[in-house]
C-alpha positions as a Markdown table, in Angstrom:
| # | Residue | x | y | z |
|---|---|---|---|---|
| 1 | Met | 14.6 | -30.6 | 127.3 |
| 2 | Lys | 13.4 | -33.9 | 129.1 |
| 3 | Arg | 12.6 | -35.4 | 125.4 |
| 4 | Trp | 15.7 | -34.1 | 124.4 |
| 5 | Ile | 17.9 | -36.0 | 127.3 |
| 6 | Val | 16.1 | -39.2 | 126.6 |
| 7 | Thr | 16.7 | -39.3 | 123.1 |
| 8 | Leu | 20.7 | -38.6 | 124.0 |
| 9 | Phe | 20.4 | -41.4 | 126.4 |
| 10 | Thr | 18.6 | -43.8 | 123.7 |
| 11 | Ala | 20.8 | -42.4 | 121.1 |
| 12 | Ala | 24.1 | -43.2 | 123.6 |
| 13 | Leu | 23.1 | -47.0 | 124.4 |
| 14 | Ala | 22.6 | -47.6 | 120.0 |
| 15 | Val | 25.9 | -46.4 | 119.5 |
| 16 | Leu | 27.3 | -47.9 | 122.2 |
| 17 | Cys | 26.8 | -51.0 | 120.7 |
| 18 | Thr | 29.8 | -50.4 | 118.6 |
| 19 | Pro | 33.2 | -52.2 | 119.4 |
| 20 | Ala | 34.8 | -48.8 | 120.7 |
| 21 | Leu | 37.1 | -48.8 | 123.9 |
| 22 | Ala | 36.5 | -46.4 | 126.5 |
| 23 | His | 39.6 | -44.4 | 128.2 |
| 24 | Lys | 40.1 | -45.7 | 131.4 |
| 25 | Ala | 42.8 | -45.6 | 133.6 |
| 26 | Ser | 46.1 | -46.9 | 132.6 |
| 27 | Asp | 47.0 | -49.9 | 134.8 |
| 28 | Ala | 48.9 | -53.0 | 134.1 |
| 29 | Tyr | 48.6 | -56.0 | 136.3 |
| 30 | Leu | 51.9 | -58.2 | 137.4 |
| 31 | Gln | 51.3 | -61.8 | 139.4 |
| 32 | Leu | 54.5 | -62.9 | 141.4 |
| 33 | Ser | 56.0 | -65.9 | 142.9 |
| 34 | Ser | 59.2 | -67.7 | 143.8 |
| 35 | Ala | 60.1 | -71.7 | 143.7 |
| 36 | Asp | 62.9 | -73.5 | 144.4 |
| 37 | Gly | 65.1 | -70.4 | 143.5 |
| 38 | Ile | 63.1 | -69.3 | 140.4 |
| 39 | Leu | 61.1 | -66.2 | 140.5 |
| 40 | His | 58.2 | -66.4 | 138.3 |
| 41 | Leu | 56.5 | -63.6 | 137.2 |
| 42 | Arg | 53.3 | -63.1 | 134.7 |
| 43 | Trp | 52.7 | -59.7 | 134.0 |
| 44 | Asp | 49.4 | -58.3 | 131.5 |
| 45 | Val | 50.1 | -55.0 | 129.5 |
| 46 | Ser | 47.2 | -53.5 | 127.6 |
| 47 | Leu | 47.7 | -53.1 | 123.9 |
| 48 | Arg | 45.7 | -49.9 | 123.8 |
| 49 | Asp | 48.7 | -48.6 | 126.2 |
| 50 | Leu | 51.3 | -50.4 | 124.3 |
| 51 | Asp | 49.9 | -48.9 | 120.9 |
| 52 | Ala | 50.4 | -45.3 | 122.2 |
| 53 | Val | 53.9 | -45.5 | 122.6 |
| 54 | Leu | 55.1 | -47.8 | 120.0 |
| 55 | Asp | 52.6 | -47.1 | 117.5 |
| 56 | Leu | 51.8 | -50.4 | 116.8 |
| 57 | Asp | 48.3 | -49.7 | 114.7 |
| 58 | Arg | 50.3 | -49.4 | 111.6 |
| 59 | Asn | 47.4 | -49.3 | 109.1 |
| 60 | Glu | 45.8 | -46.8 | 111.4 |
| 61 | Asp | 42.6 | -48.4 | 111.5 |
| 62 | Gln | 42.2 | -48.1 | 115.2 |
| 63 | Lys | 41.8 | -52.0 | 115.6 |
| 64 | Leu | 45.1 | -54.0 | 116.5 |
| 65 | Ser | 45.6 | -57.4 | 114.8 |
| 66 | Trp | 47.2 | -60.2 | 116.0 |
| 67 | Gly | 49.7 | -59.8 | 112.8 |
| 68 | Glu | 50.8 | -56.2 | 113.6 |
| 69 | Val | 51.5 | -57.0 | 117.6 |
| 70 | Arg | 53.5 | -60.1 | 116.3 |
| 71 | Gly | 55.4 | -58.2 | 113.7 |
| 72 | Arg | 56.7 | -55.9 | 116.4 |
| 73 | Met | 57.0 | -58.3 | 119.5 |
| 74 | Asp | 60.8 | -57.8 | 119.8 |
| 75 | Asp | 59.9 | -54.2 | 120.1 |
| 76 | Ile | 57.3 | -54.9 | 122.7 |
| 77 | Arg | 59.8 | -57.1 | 124.8 |
| 78 | Thr | 62.4 | -54.7 | 124.4 |
| 79 | Tyr | 60.3 | -51.7 | 125.4 |
| 80 | Ala | 58.6 | -53.5 | 128.6 |
| 81 | Leu | 62.1 | -55.2 | 129.8 |
| 82 | Ala | 63.8 | -52.1 | 129.7 |
| 83 | His | 61.4 | -50.6 | 132.6 |
| 84 | Leu | 61.4 | -53.1 | 135.0 |
| 85 | Arg | 64.4 | -53.8 | 136.9 |
| 86 | Leu | 64.8 | -56.3 | 139.6 |
| 87 | Gln | 67.3 | -56.8 | 142.3 |
| 88 | Glu | 69.0 | -53.5 | 140.3 |
| 89 | Gly | 69.6 | -55.4 | 137.5 |
| 90 | Arg | 71.1 | -58.2 | 138.8 |
| 91 | Cys | 67.9 | -60.4 | 138.1 |
| 92 | Thr | 67.7 | -60.8 | 134.4 |
| 93 | Leu | 64.2 | -62.0 | 133.3 |
| 94 | Thr | 63.6 | -63.9 | 130.1 |
| 95 | Glu | 60.5 | -65.5 | 128.8 |
| 96 | Ala | 59.2 | -69.0 | 130.4 |
| 97 | Gln | 56.4 | -69.2 | 127.5 |
| 98 | Pro | 55.4 | -67.8 | 124.7 |
| 99 | Thr | 53.4 | -64.4 | 124.5 |
| 100 | Ala | 49.9 | -64.6 | 124.5 |
| 101 | Leu | 47.0 | -62.4 | 123.9 |
| 102 | Glu | 44.1 | -62.2 | 126.9 |
| 103 | Ser | 40.7 | -60.2 | 126.1 |
| 104 | Arg | 39.5 | -58.9 | 129.0 |
| 105 | Val | 36.5 | -56.3 | 129.9 |
| 106 | Asp | 38.6 | -53.7 | 128.9 |
| 107 | Gly | 40.2 | -54.4 | 125.8 |
| 108 | Ser | 43.1 | -57.1 | 124.9 |
| 109 | Tyr | 46.1 | -57.4 | 127.2 |
| 110 | Leu | 49.4 | -58.6 | 126.1 |
| 111 | Val | 50.6 | -61.6 | 128.7 |
| 112 | Leu | 54.3 | -61.9 | 129.5 |
| 113 | Gln | 55.3 | -65.2 | 131.2 |
| 114 | Leu | 58.9 | -64.6 | 132.6 |
| 115 | Arg | 61.3 | -66.1 | 134.8 |
| 116 | Ser | 64.7 | -65.5 | 136.6 |
| 117 | Pro | 67.4 | -67.4 | 138.8 |
| 118 | Cys | 67.1 | -64.3 | 141.5 |
| 119 | Glu | 68.6 | -64.3 | 145.2 |
| 120 | Leu | 65.8 | -63.2 | 147.3 |
| 121 | Ala | 67.5 | -62.9 | 150.9 |
| 122 | Gly | 66.1 | -59.7 | 152.2 |
| 123 | Gly | 63.4 | -59.2 | 149.9 |
| 124 | Leu | 62.9 | -58.1 | 146.3 |
| 125 | Arg | 64.0 | -54.9 | 144.7 |
| 126 | Ile | 61.2 | -53.6 | 141.9 |
| 127 | Asp | 62.3 | -50.6 | 140.0 |
| 128 | Tyr | 58.9 | -50.3 | 137.5 |
| 129 | Ser | 58.6 | -47.9 | 135.2 |
| 130 | Leu | 56.4 | -48.6 | 132.3 |
| 131 | Phe | 54.9 | -45.8 | 130.6 |
| 132 | Arg | 56.1 | -43.1 | 133.0 |
| 133 | Glu | 57.6 | -40.8 | 130.0 |
| 134 | Val | 54.0 | -40.7 | 128.4 |
| 135 | Asp | 51.3 | -41.1 | 131.1 |
| 136 | Pro | 52.0 | -40.2 | 134.9 |
| 137 | Thr | 48.2 | -42.0 | 135.9 |
| 138 | His | 50.2 | -45.5 | 135.1 |
| 139 | Arg | 49.8 | -47.8 | 138.0 |
| 140 | Gly | 51.5 | -51.7 | 138.0 |
| 141 | Leu | 49.5 | -53.3 | 140.0 |
| 142 | Leu | 51.2 | -56.4 | 141.8 |
| 143 | Arg | 49.9 | -59.5 | 143.3 |
| 144 | Ile | 52.4 | -61.3 | 145.4 |
| 145 | Asp | 51.5 | -64.9 | 146.0 |
| 146 | Arg | 53.4 | -66.7 | 148.8 |
| 147 | Gly | 52.8 | -70.0 | 148.4 |
| 148 | Asp | 50.0 | -71.4 | 150.3 |
| 149 | Gly | 47.1 | -69.9 | 148.1 |
| 150 | Gln | 45.9 | -67.6 | 150.3 |
| 151 | Ala | 48.7 | -65.4 | 151.8 |
| 152 | Leu | 48.7 | -62.6 | 149.1 |
| 153 | Ala | 50.3 | -59.0 | 149.6 |
| 154 | Leu | 49.1 | -56.4 | 147.2 |
| 155 | Gln | 51.5 | -53.5 | 146.2 |
| 156 | Ser | 51.0 | -50.6 | 143.7 |
| 157 | Leu | 53.7 | -49.6 | 141.8 |
| 158 | Asp | 54.0 | -46.0 | 140.8 |
| 159 | Pro | 56.4 | -45.5 | 137.8 |
| 160 | Ala | 57.6 | -42.3 | 139.4 |
| 161 | Ala | 57.9 | -43.2 | 142.7 |
| 162 | Gly | 61.3 | -45.0 | 142.4 |
| 163 | Ala | 61.9 | -48.4 | 143.4 |
| 164 | Val | 60.3 | -50.4 | 146.1 |
| 165 | Thr | 61.4 | -53.8 | 148.1 |
| 166 | Val | 58.8 | -56.5 | 148.5 |
| 167 | Ser | 58.9 | -59.7 | 150.6 |
| 168 | Leu | 57.9 | -63.3 | 149.0 |
| 169 | Ala | 58.0 | -64.7 | 152.5 |
| 170 | Leu | 55.1 | -65.6 | 154.1 |
| 171 | Pro | 54.5 | -62.9 | 157.5 |
| 172 | Gly | 55.9 | -64.0 | 160.6 |
| 173 | Ser | 58.2 | -66.9 | 158.4 |
| 174 | Gly | 61.8 | -67.1 | 157.2 |
| 175 | Ser | 62.7 | -65.6 | 154.1 |
| 176 | Pro | 62.7 | -67.9 | 151.0 |
| 177 | Asn | 66.2 | -69.1 | 151.8 |
| 178 | Gly | 65.4 | -69.9 | 155.1 |
| 179 | Glu | 66.1 | -66.5 | 157.0 |
| 180 | Gly | 63.9 | -64.8 | 159.1 |
| 181 | Asn | 63.1 | -61.4 | 159.2 |
| 182 | Gly | 62.7 | -60.8 | 162.9 |
| 183 | His | 59.7 | -58.6 | 162.5 |
| 184 | Gly | 56.8 | -60.9 | 161.7 |
| 185 | Asp | 55.8 | -58.9 | 158.7 |
| 186 | Ser | 56.8 | -58.1 | 155.4 |
| 187 | Pro | 57.5 | -54.4 | 153.8 |
| 188 | Ser | 54.5 | -55.2 | 151.2 |
| 189 | Ser | 52.4 | -56.2 | 154.0 |
| 190 | Arg | 52.9 | -53.3 | 155.9 |
| 191 | Ser | 52.4 | -50.8 | 153.2 |
| 192 | Gly | 49.3 | -52.4 | 151.6 |
| 193 | Gly | 46.9 | -50.7 | 153.5 |
| 194 | Ala | 48.5 | -47.4 | 152.8 |
| 195 | Thr | 49.2 | -48.3 | 149.1 |
| 196 | Phe | 45.6 | -49.0 | 147.9 |
| 197 | Phe | 44.5 | -45.8 | 150.5 |
| 198 | Leu | 46.9 | -43.8 | 148.5 |
| 199 | Asp | 45.6 | -45.5 | 145.3 |
| 200 | Gly | 41.9 | -44.6 | 146.1 |
| 201 | Ile | 43.0 | -40.9 | 146.4 |
| 202 | His | 45.0 | -40.7 | 143.1 |
| 203 | His | 42.2 | -42.8 | 141.5 |
| 204 | Ile | 39.9 | -39.8 | 142.3 |
| 205 | Leu | 41.9 | -36.9 | 141.7 |
| 206 | Ile | 43.0 | -38.3 | 138.1 |
| 207 | Gly | 39.4 | -38.8 | 137.6 |
| 208 | Tyr | 38.5 | -35.5 | 135.5 |
| 209 | Asp | 35.2 | -36.9 | 134.9 |
| 210 | His | 34.2 | -37.6 | 138.2 |
| 211 | Ile | 35.5 | -34.6 | 139.4 |
| 212 | Leu | 33.7 | -32.4 | 136.9 |
| 213 | Phe | 30.7 | -34.2 | 137.9 |
| 214 | Leu | 31.0 | -33.6 | 141.4 |
| 215 | Ile | 31.5 | -29.9 | 140.7 |
| 216 | Ser | 28.5 | -29.7 | 138.4 |
| 217 | Leu | 26.6 | -30.7 | 141.4 |
| 218 | Leu | 28.4 | -27.9 | 144.0 |
| 219 | Leu | 27.4 | -25.1 | 141.3 |
| 220 | Pro | 24.1 | -24.3 | 142.7 |
| 221 | Ala | 24.8 | -25.4 | 146.3 |
| 222 | Val | 25.5 | -22.0 | 147.4 |
| 223 | Leu | 22.6 | -20.5 | 146.3 |
| 224 | Val | 18.3 | -20.4 | 146.6 |
| 225 | Arg | 15.7 | -19.5 | 144.3 |
| 226 | Ser | 13.2 | -17.3 | 145.3 |
| 227 | Gly | 10.6 | -15.5 | 143.2 |
| 228 | Gly | 12.3 | -16.9 | 139.9 |
| 229 | Lys | 15.8 | -15.6 | 140.7 |
| 230 | Trp | 18.8 | -16.8 | 142.3 |
| 231 | Arg | 20.7 | -15.1 | 145.7 |
| 232 | Pro | 23.0 | -16.4 | 147.7 |
| 233 | Val | 22.6 | -18.2 | 150.8 |
| 234 | Ala | 23.3 | -16.5 | 153.9 |
| 235 | Gln | 25.0 | -18.8 | 155.9 |
| 236 | Trp | 27.4 | -21.4 | 154.9 |
| 237 | Gln | 25.6 | -24.2 | 156.5 |
| 238 | Gln | 22.9 | -23.6 | 154.2 |
| 239 | Ala | 25.1 | -24.7 | 151.5 |
| 240 | Val | 27.1 | -27.2 | 153.1 |
| 241 | Trp | 24.5 | -29.9 | 154.4 |
| 242 | Pro | 22.7 | -30.4 | 151.8 |
| 243 | Ile | 25.7 | -31.0 | 149.7 |
| 244 | Val | 26.5 | -33.5 | 152.2 |
| 245 | Ser | 23.7 | -35.3 | 151.8 |
| 246 | Thr | 24.0 | -35.3 | 147.9 |
| 247 | Val | 27.4 | -36.4 | 148.0 |
| 248 | Thr | 26.8 | -39.0 | 150.6 |
| 249 | Met | 24.0 | -40.1 | 147.6 |
| 250 | Phe | 26.7 | -40.3 | 145.3 |
| 251 | Thr | 28.9 | -42.3 | 147.7 |
| 252 | Leu | 26.8 | -44.8 | 148.8 |
| 253 | Gly | 25.8 | -45.5 | 144.8 |
| 254 | His | 29.5 | -45.7 | 143.7 |
| 255 | Ser | 30.1 | -47.8 | 146.8 |
| 256 | Ile | 27.5 | -50.3 | 146.1 |
| 257 | Thr | 28.8 | -51.0 | 142.5 |
| 258 | Leu | 32.2 | -50.6 | 143.2 |
| 259 | Ala | 31.8 | -53.7 | 145.5 |
| 260 | Leu | 29.3 | -55.5 | 143.2 |
| 261 | Ala | 31.8 | -55.1 | 140.2 |
| 262 | Gly | 35.1 | -55.8 | 142.1 |
| 263 | Leu | 33.9 | -58.8 | 143.3 |
| 264 | Gln | 32.7 | -59.9 | 139.5 |
| 265 | Ile | 29.0 | -60.2 | 140.4 |
| 266 | Val | 27.9 | -57.4 | 138.0 |
| 267 | Ser | 30.2 | -56.8 | 135.0 |
| 268 | Leu | 30.1 | -54.2 | 132.4 |
| 269 | Ser | 32.2 | -53.2 | 129.7 |
| 270 | Pro | 34.3 | -49.5 | 130.0 |
| 271 | Arg | 32.7 | -49.1 | 127.1 |
| 272 | Leu | 29.3 | -48.8 | 128.1 |
| 273 | Ile | 30.3 | -47.0 | 131.5 |
| 274 | Glu | 32.9 | -44.7 | 130.5 |
| 275 | Pro | 30.6 | -42.6 | 127.8 |
| 276 | Ala | 27.4 | -43.0 | 130.5 |
| 277 | Ile | 29.6 | -41.2 | 133.0 |
| 278 | Ala | 30.0 | -38.5 | 130.6 |
| 279 | Leu | 26.0 | -38.5 | 130.2 |
| 280 | Thr | 25.7 | -38.0 | 133.5 |
| 281 | Ile | 27.8 | -35.2 | 133.8 |
| 282 | Ile | 25.9 | -33.5 | 131.1 |
| 283 | Val | 22.4 | -34.0 | 132.9 |
| 284 | Ala | 23.7 | -32.7 | 136.1 |
| 285 | Ala | 25.1 | -29.4 | 134.5 |
| 286 | Val | 21.4 | -29.2 | 132.1 |
| 287 | Asp | 19.9 | -29.4 | 135.4 |
| 288 | Asn | 21.5 | -26.2 | 136.8 |
| 289 | Ile | 20.5 | -24.3 | 134.0 |
| 290 | Val | 16.9 | -25.9 | 133.3 |
| 291 | Pro | 15.4 | -27.7 | 135.8 |
| 292 | Leu | 15.1 | -30.9 | 134.5 |
| 293 | Leu | 15.1 | -33.1 | 137.9 |
| 294 | Arg | 12.8 | -30.9 | 140.0 |
| 295 | Gly | 13.3 | -32.1 | 143.4 |
| 296 | Arg | 14.9 | -35.5 | 142.6 |
| 297 | Arg | 18.4 | -34.4 | 142.4 |
| 298 | Arg | 19.7 | -36.7 | 145.3 |
| 299 | Ile | 17.7 | -39.7 | 144.0 |
| 300 | Phe | 19.6 | -39.1 | 140.5 |
| 301 | Thr | 23.0 | -38.6 | 142.2 |
| 302 | Phe | 22.7 | -42.3 | 143.6 |
| 303 | Leu | 21.8 | -43.5 | 140.3 |
| 304 | Phe | 24.4 | -41.7 | 138.8 |
| 305 | Gly | 26.9 | -42.8 | 141.4 |
| 306 | Leu | 26.0 | -46.5 | 141.1 |
| 307 | Ile | 27.4 | -45.5 | 137.2 |
| 308 | His | 30.7 | -43.7 | 138.3 |
| 309 | Gly | 31.2 | -46.9 | 140.7 |
| 310 | Phe | 32.1 | -49.0 | 137.5 |
| 311 | Gly | 34.5 | -46.7 | 136.8 |
| 312 | Phe | 36.4 | -47.1 | 140.2 |
| 313 | Ala | 36.0 | -50.9 | 139.7 |
| 314 | Asn | 38.5 | -51.9 | 137.0 |
| 315 | Val | 41.3 | -51.3 | 139.8 |
| 316 | Leu | 40.5 | -54.4 | 141.8 |
| 317 | Ala | 38.3 | -56.5 | 139.8 |
| 318 | Glu | 41.4 | -57.7 | 137.7 |
| 319 | Leu | 43.6 | -58.8 | 140.5 |
| 320 | Asp | 41.2 | -61.8 | 141.2 |
| 321 | Leu | 41.8 | -61.9 | 145.1 |
| 322 | Pro | 40.3 | -64.2 | 147.4 |
| 323 | Val | 37.1 | -62.7 | 149.1 |
| 324 | Lys | 38.8 | -61.9 | 152.6 |
| 325 | Arg | 41.8 | -60.0 | 151.2 |
| 326 | Phe | 39.6 | -58.4 | 148.2 |
| 327 | Val | 37.3 | -57.0 | 150.9 |
| 328 | Thr | 40.0 | -55.9 | 152.9 |
| 329 | Ala | 41.6 | -53.8 | 149.9 |
| 330 | Leu | 38.1 | -52.7 | 148.8 |
| 331 | Leu | 37.9 | -50.8 | 151.9 |
| 332 | Glu | 40.9 | -49.4 | 151.5 |
| 333 | Phe | 40.4 | -48.3 | 148.5 |
| 334 | Asn | 36.8 | -47.1 | 149.0 |
| 335 | Leu | 38.4 | -44.8 | 151.5 |
| 336 | Gly | 41.2 | -43.1 | 149.8 |
| 337 | Val | 38.5 | -42.6 | 147.0 |
| 338 | Glu | 36.2 | -40.8 | 149.7 |
| 339 | Ala | 39.4 | -38.9 | 150.8 |
| 340 | Gly | 40.3 | -37.6 | 147.5 |
| 341 | Gln | 36.5 | -36.7 | 147.2 |
| 342 | Leu | 36.7 | -35.1 | 150.2 |
| 343 | Ile | 39.4 | -33.0 | 149.3 |
| 344 | Val | 37.9 | -31.9 | 146.0 |
| 345 | Val | 34.4 | -31.3 | 147.9 |
| 346 | Ser | 36.4 | -29.0 | 150.2 |
| 347 | Ile | 38.4 | -26.9 | 148.1 |
| 348 | Ala | 35.3 | -26.1 | 145.5 |
| 349 | Leu | 33.0 | -25.3 | 147.9 |
| 350 | Ser | 35.3 | -23.2 | 149.6 |
| 351 | Val | 35.7 | -21.2 | 146.4 |
| 352 | Leu | 32.6 | -21.0 | 145.7 |
| 353 | Leu | 31.3 | -19.9 | 149.1 |
| 354 | Ala | 33.5 | -17.0 | 148.8 |
| 355 | Leu | 32.6 | -16.2 | 145.1 |
| 356 | Arg | 28.4 | -16.6 | 145.6 |
| 357 | Trp | 27.9 | -13.1 | 146.8 |
| 358 | Gln | 29.2 | -11.7 | 143.4 |
| 359 | Pro | 26.3 | -10.3 | 141.4 |
| 360 | Arg | 27.7 | -11.9 | 138.4 |
| 361 | Tyr | 28.0 | -15.7 | 139.8 |
| 362 | Pro | 24.4 | -16.6 | 138.4 |
| 363 | Pro | 25.2 | -16.0 | 135.1 |
| 364 | Leu | 28.7 | -16.6 | 134.4 |
| 365 | Val | 29.6 | -19.4 | 137.4 |
| 366 | Leu | 26.5 | -21.3 | 137.5 |
| 367 | Arg | 25.1 | -21.1 | 134.0 |
| 368 | Gly | 28.7 | -20.9 | 132.3 |
| 369 | Gly | 30.4 | -23.0 | 134.6 |
| 370 | Ser | 27.4 | -25.6 | 133.7 |
| 371 | Ala | 27.6 | -24.6 | 130.1 |
| 372 | Phe | 31.4 | -25.6 | 130.0 |
| 373 | Ala | 31.1 | -28.9 | 131.8 |
| 374 | Met | 28.5 | -29.7 | 129.3 |
| 375 | Gly | 30.8 | -29.0 | 126.3 |
| 376 | Ile | 33.7 | -30.8 | 127.8 |
| 377 | Ala | 31.2 | -34.0 | 128.9 |
| 378 | Ala | 30.0 | -34.1 | 125.2 |
| 379 | Ile | 33.3 | -33.9 | 123.9 |
| 380 | Trp | 34.8 | -37.0 | 126.1 |
| 381 | Phe | 31.5 | -38.6 | 124.8 |
| 382 | Val | 32.0 | -38.7 | 121.7 |
| 383 | Glu | 35.5 | -39.5 | 122.3 |
| 384 | Arg | 34.3 | -42.7 | 124.5 |
| 385 | Val | 32.1 | -43.7 | 122.0 |
| 386 | Phe | 34.1 | -43.4 | 118.8 |
| 387 | Asp | 37.6 | -44.2 | 120.7 |
| 388 | Leu | 38.7 | -40.7 | 119.3 |
| 389 | Lys | 41.5 | -38.5 | 121.3 |
| 390 | Val | 40.5 | -34.8 | 121.3 |
| 391 | Leu | 41.0 | -33.3 | 124.7 |
| 392 | Pro | 44.3 | -34.1 | 126.5 |
| 393 | Val | 42.6 | -35.4 | 129.2 |
């Protein structure tokens, strides 16, 4: 079995040299500023996401050419602008520069450079609904440049949450039209911490691969092996404390790489990371059936956490924030990830503790659940390597 795992990883690394893209979370990036009464907006949208809605890949070769994108540019602009309303439609966006393509670590993005003469007294009301009808996981990550090069505000735009109001004025200063708000802060800066904390929770709860990995770790936690047989733990503490240490190692691992990748000290493509995450699920599930790791589960959980951390990092890495603001956003986001992880672990472990006395737990829940996790992860691996879509998640 060990040789099989080594062979699987070797084959994965070889296949990962292909140009397939991974199924990362759907994010778009918006940069907003105002000067001389003109609102300026740069909007980066993934071509992969646009293709899912507008069917840009007409020849179905799973590669988008510039010709295919250019031929549908009017449709793309119409779709995008129909899903972004400013000041309840009173501010009309027009092109400031020709549309361009930009290559990023997770694929190609269409860059829209837009502008609008816009009255901003009292703040800017943004109704962002991009991909709302097809992808409930999508988020627009808004960076607001307030003009001094460092005073940035961040806002996560949820297409399903309705309109939000943001301010382009510096905290404690007057509005762009010289009118103070009297509060010394803006709606976006006051809500920024909660926004990225909630985004961290959202990111773990929609990260089905991360959840499946955690559950694979939890399945044997409520049992102990004695005399070659599994038996349930007598007290819940016997299951909880080992899991706390294991999950802590996972948290430490993904926190390290989340920071390194977010600061762009280390950068790995999702086409490497996403299939590797699927492989970590397979290894954890196989270890539940055949003990591969043999007492080194916590060490491997830390190493696997390093891999999963890269899966979280893209949310913040592309915002190109100053270090101080990035550290704050990273802390908020990571605390949200940990809160979401605590929710998942608490619910799953409570259910497993209640089931541990069932005589069919070892064959049905432990081995059957692990086999199910292996099967799902194997499909994800194939999907992510060959850029296919088999499962709905």
